[in-house]
C-alpha positions in Angstrom: 5.0 17.0 -23.4 7.5 19.7 -23.3 11.1 19.0 -22.2 13.9 21.5 -21.4 17.8 20.4 -22.0 20.6 22.1 -20.3 24.1 21.0 -19.2 25.3 22.1 -16.0 29.4 21.9 -16.1 31.0 20.9 -12.6 28.0 20.6 -10.9 28.9 20.6 -7.3 26.8 18.1 -5.2 27.5 16.4 -2.0 27.2 12.6 -3.2 29.4 10.0 -4.1 28.9 10.9 -7.7 31.1 14.1 -7.2 30.7 16.4 -10.2 28.4 15.4 -13.1 26.7 16.9 -16.0 22.9 17.2 -15.9 20.9 16.6 -19.1 17.3 17.8 -20.1 15.9 18.5 -23.3 14.6 20.6 -26.0 11.4 20.7 -27.5 10.6 18.1 -30.6 13.1 17.8 -33.5 13.2 19.4 -36.9 16.1 17.1 -37.8 14.6 13.7 -37.9 11.5 12.0 -39.4 10.1 8.7 -39.2 10.2 6.4 -42.3 7.2 4.4 -42.6 7.2 1.0 -44.2 11.2 1.7 -45.1 12.1 -2.2 -45.1 10.6 -5.5 -46.2 11.6 -6.9 -42.8 8.1 -5.7 -41.6 6.5 -8.2 -43.7 8.7 -10.9 -42.3 7.9 -12.7 -38.7 10.6 -10.6 -36.7 11.1 -11.2 -32.9 12.0 -8.7 -30.5 15.0 -6.9 -31.9 17.5 -6.6 -28.9 20.6 -5.8 -30.7 21.3 -3.6 -33.9 24.4 -2.4 -35.8 25.4 -1.0 -39.1 27.8 -2.2 -41.2 29.8 -1.9 -44.6 27.7 -0.1 -47.2 25.3 0.8 -44.7 24.0 -2.8 -44.2 22.0 -3.2 -41.2 22.3 -6.5 -38.9 19.4 -7.3 -36.6 19.6 -9.6 -33.6 16.2 -10.7 -32.7 14.5 -13.5 -30.3 12.3 -15.1 -33.3 9.2 -16.0 -31.4 10.8 -16.1 -28.1 10.4 -13.5 -25.2 12.1 -13.0 -21.9 10.9 -15.2 -19.2 12.5 -16.2 -15.8 13.7 -18.9 -15.7 15.1 -18.7 -19.2 14.3 -21.6 -21.6 16.9 -24.3 -21.5 16.6 -24.9 -25.3 18.4 -23.0 -28.1 16.0 -21.0 -30.8 15.8 -23.2 -33.9 14.6 -20.2 -36.2 17.3 -17.8 -37.8 18.1 -14.9 -35.3 20.4 -12.6 -37.1 19.0 -10.6 -40.1 21.4 -8.8 -42.7 19.3 -5.8 -44.6 20.9 -3.7 -47.4 20.6 0.2 -47.3 17.0 0.0 -49.3 15.7 -2.3 -46.4 15.9 -5.6 -48.4 16.6 -8.8 -46.5 19.8 -10.0 -48.1 20.6 -12.8 -45.6 19.2 -14.4 -42.5 21.3 -16.8 -39.9 21.7 -17.9 -36.3 19.4 -20.7 -35.9 20.2 -23.1 -33.1 22.8 -21.1 -31.7 21.2 -18.6 -28.9 18.8 -19.0 -26.0 18.1 -15.4 -25.2 19.5 -12.9 -27.6 20.8 -9.4 -26.4 23.2 -7.1 -27.7 25.1 -7.0 -31.2 28.0 -5.0 -32.7 29.5 -4.9 -36.0 33.2 -4.1 -35.8 35.4 -2.4 -38.8 36.2 -5.8 -40.4 32.4 -6.0 -40.7 32.3 -9.1 -38.2 29.3 -9.7 -35.9 29.6 -9.8 -32.5 26.8 -10.8 -30.0 26.1 -11.6 -26.4 23.7 -14.1 -25.2 22.3 -13.8 -21.5 20.7 -17.1 -21.4 23.9 -18.8 -22.5 26.2 -16.1 -20.7 28.4 -16.0 -23.6 29.8 -13.4 -26.3 30.1 -14.6 -29.7 32.3 -13.0 -32.8 31.0 -14.2 -36.4 31.7 -13.5 -40.0 28.8 -11.5 -41.5 27.8 -14.8 -43.1 27.5 -16.5 -39.7 30.7 -18.3 -39.4 32.1 -18.5 -35.6 35.3 -16.8 -35.2 35.3 -16.7 -31.3 33.2 -17.7 -28.3 33.8 -16.5 -24.8 32.2 -17.4 -21.4 31.2 -20.9 -20.2 27.7 -22.1 -21.5 24.9 -21.6 -19.0 27.4 -20.9 -16.1 27.4 -17.6 -14.6 30.3 -16.3 -12.9 32.4 -13.1 -12.1 36.1 -13.9 -13.0 38.2 -13.8 -16.2 36.6 -17.0 -17.6 32.8 -16.2 -16.9 30.2 -13.6 -17.6 26.8 -13.1 -15.6 24.1 -11.9 -18.1 26.6 -10.0 -20.7 24.7 -7.1 -22.5 26.8 -5.6 -25.1 30.1 -5.3 -26.7 32.0 -2.5 -28.3 35.2 -3.3 -30.5 38.0 -0.5 -30.9 39.9 0.0 -33.9 43.0 -1.8 -32.5 40.8 -4.8 -31.9 40.7 -4.6 -28.3 37.0 -5.3 -27.0 34.8 -4.2 -24.0 31.9 -6.4 -22.8 29.1 -4.6 -20.5 28.6 -7.5 -18.0 25.7 -6.6 -17.3 22.5 -7.5 -15.5 24.6 -10.1 -13.0 27.8 -8.3 -12.4 27.4 -4.7 -13.2 31.3 -4.4 -14.5 32.9 -4.0 -17.8 35.5 -6.4 -19.0 38.3 -5.7 -21.4 40.0 -8.4 -23.7 42.6 -8.3 -26.2 41.8 -8.8 -29.8 42.5 -12.7 -29.6 40.2 -12.9 -26.7 42.6 -12.5 -23.7 41.3 -11.5 -20.5 42.8 -7.8 -19.8 41.2 -6.3 -16.8 37.7 -5.6 -15.6 36.1 -2.6 -13.7 32.7 -1.7 -11.9 30.6 -3.1 -9.3 27.0 -2.6 -8.3 26.3 0.9 -7.2 25.6 4.5 -8.0 28.9 6.2 -7.4 31.4 6.6 -10.3 32.4 3.6 -11.9 29.8 1.7 -10.3 27.0 0.3 -12.4 23.3 -0.6 -11.9 22.9 -2.7 -15.1 25.6 -1.3 -17.6 23.4 -2.2 -20.6 24.8 -0.4 -23.8 28.7 0.3 -24.6 30.3 2.1 -27.4 33.8 3.7 -28.2 34.4 7.1 -29.3 37.7 8.9 -30.1 40.7 8.6 -28.4 39.3 5.1 -27.2 36.9 6.7 -24.7 34.5 4.3 -23.4 30.7 5.4 -23.1 28.6 3.2 -21.0 24.7 3.4 -20.7 24.3 2.6 -17.0 20.6 1.6 -17.5 19.0 1.7 -14.4 21.2 4.6 -13.0 19.7 6.7 -15.7 23.1 8.1 -17.0 25.9 7.6 -19.3 29.6 7.1 -17.9 32.7 7.7 -19.7 36.0 6.2 -19.2 39.4 5.9 -20.5 40.6 2.4 -22.4 42.0 1.6 -18.7 38.8 2.0 -17.1 39.5 5.2 -15.3 36.4 7.4 -14.8 36.4 10.5 -16.8 32.8 12.0 -16.8 29.1 11.4 -16.0 26.2 12.3 -18.2 22.9 12.4 -15.8 19.6 12.0 -17.6 17.4 14.4 -15.4 14.2 13.4 -16.8 11.8 11.4 -14.6 12.1 8.2 -16.3 13.8 4.8 -14.9 16.1 3.8 -17.8 18.6 4.8 -20.5 19.2 1.5 -22.3 21.6 2.2 -25.3 23.7 4.6 -27.0 25.9 5.1 -30.1 28.1 7.6 -31.8 28.2 9.0 -35.5 31.5 10.0 -37.1 31.4 13.5 -36.2 31.2 12.4 -32.5 27.6 13.1 -31.8 26.3 10.8 -29.1 22.9 9.4 -29.5 20.9 7.9 -26.4 17.8 6.3 -25.9 15.7 6.2 -22.6 12.6 4.4 -21.6 9.9 5.5 -19.4 7.8 2.3 -17.9 5.0 4.3 -16.3 1.5 2.8 -17.2 -0.8 5.3 -18.6 -4.8 5.6 -18.0 -5.1 3.5 -21.3 -2.8 0.9 -19.9 0.2 1.5 -22.3 3.6 2.7 -21.1 5.0 6.2 -21.8 7.8 4.5 -23.9 10.9 5.7 -25.2 12.6 8.8 -26.6 15.9 9.7 -28.6 18.2 12.5 -27.7 21.2 13.8 -29.4 24.4 15.4 -28.2 26.8 17.2 -30.0 30.6 16.9 -30.1 30.6 19.3 -27.3 28.2 17.1 -25.2 25.3 19.5 -25.5 21.9 18.4 -26.2 20.7 19.6 -29.4 17.5 17.2 -30.3 14.8 15.1 -28.9 12.2 12.9 -30.4 10.0 10.0 -30.0 8.7 7.2 -31.9 6.6 9.6 -34.2 9.5 12.0 -34.9 8.0 14.6 -32.6 8.8 15.5 -29.0 6.2 13.2 -27.4 6.5 9.8 -26.1 4.2 6.8 -27.6 3.8 3.2 -26.8 7.4 1.8 -27.5 10.4 0.3 -25.7 13.8 1.1 -27.6 16.2 -1.4 -26.5 19.0 -0.6 -29.1 20.0 2.2 -31.5 22.2 2.5 -34.5 23.4 5.2 -37.1 24.6 4.9 -40.9 26.8 6.9 -42.7 24.0 9.4 -44.0 22.9 10.1 -40.2 19.8 7.8 -40.4 19.1 6.3 -36.9 17.6 2.9 -36.5 16.1 1.8 -33.1 14.8 -1.6 -32.1 11.3 -1.4 -30.5 11.0 -4.8 -28.7 7.5 -3.6 -27.6 6.1 -3.7 -31.4 9.0 -6.3 -32.3 10.1 -4.0 -35.2 13.2 -1.6 -36.4 12.2 1.7 -36.8 14.1 4.2 -39.3 14.3 7.9 -38.6 15.3 10.0 -41.8 17.7 12.8 -41.2 16.5 15.9 -42.9 19.1 18.6 -42.3 22.7 18.1 -44.0 24.9 15.6 -42.0 
């Protein structure tokens, strides 16, 4: 399958979105290659890896569901097995924890102090831990969804700014972003269900760039929305590929944006088309695109979250195969 990416600046359309940038793709990738058998975690029973993040010394943290899968209604009991795994940069497992805490793991973020932040859509809560697993903060009312300063409704992800303020994409139920102080005090929220600027249809992933620009993966609207730290809409990057979902995104230290998409279309062999990764440079122009094999084509996969280390290597959590894939950057970073 071939893709053609282009960026339209100041696209004038008669719609509630106003101006947006439409994105398409280049063919394949010469920058990244799939690393086979890169981690001993492949030999460990790993549940669906819904959240991943890179901390200090390029240690990778994986939030997974152990033997549990998404069912509706959610189970009432917590998962007894450990759900958070820490790997060193060689792929060796150095620690696991997180048993008897979570019902339905979802997002994970590592802040600059190497603290681990996670969301649980079953508990409707957000947690902050040390990297060893000591609880530092908990927000939301256990098993009680809501749409106010004290409650979440299926929160999906967290982004933590350098000044300690953090933002929660809240998520499947509320279609909003919530801002908190470093101590967890509610500051404000913005967004509602819809397709217009500042509206969301499942804000599923969130990250922060330079000047505290907030990037939100608006999953079912198949786009990225950019906001300032007060929630003012700045820009939209619209995925013009014929897919349904844009689940997650991340930034490297050079300001390059990496986005994953997911096409759930069923093929003749009963597999799904799967996910791909595309990369924008600091000017927000798409420069590369690849799928699970490191080529331009899709294979049966479902990339749920994405992270990048200091060397430019990319990690994605594939919840269809219940494994984390690593793509080595071949060119200079």
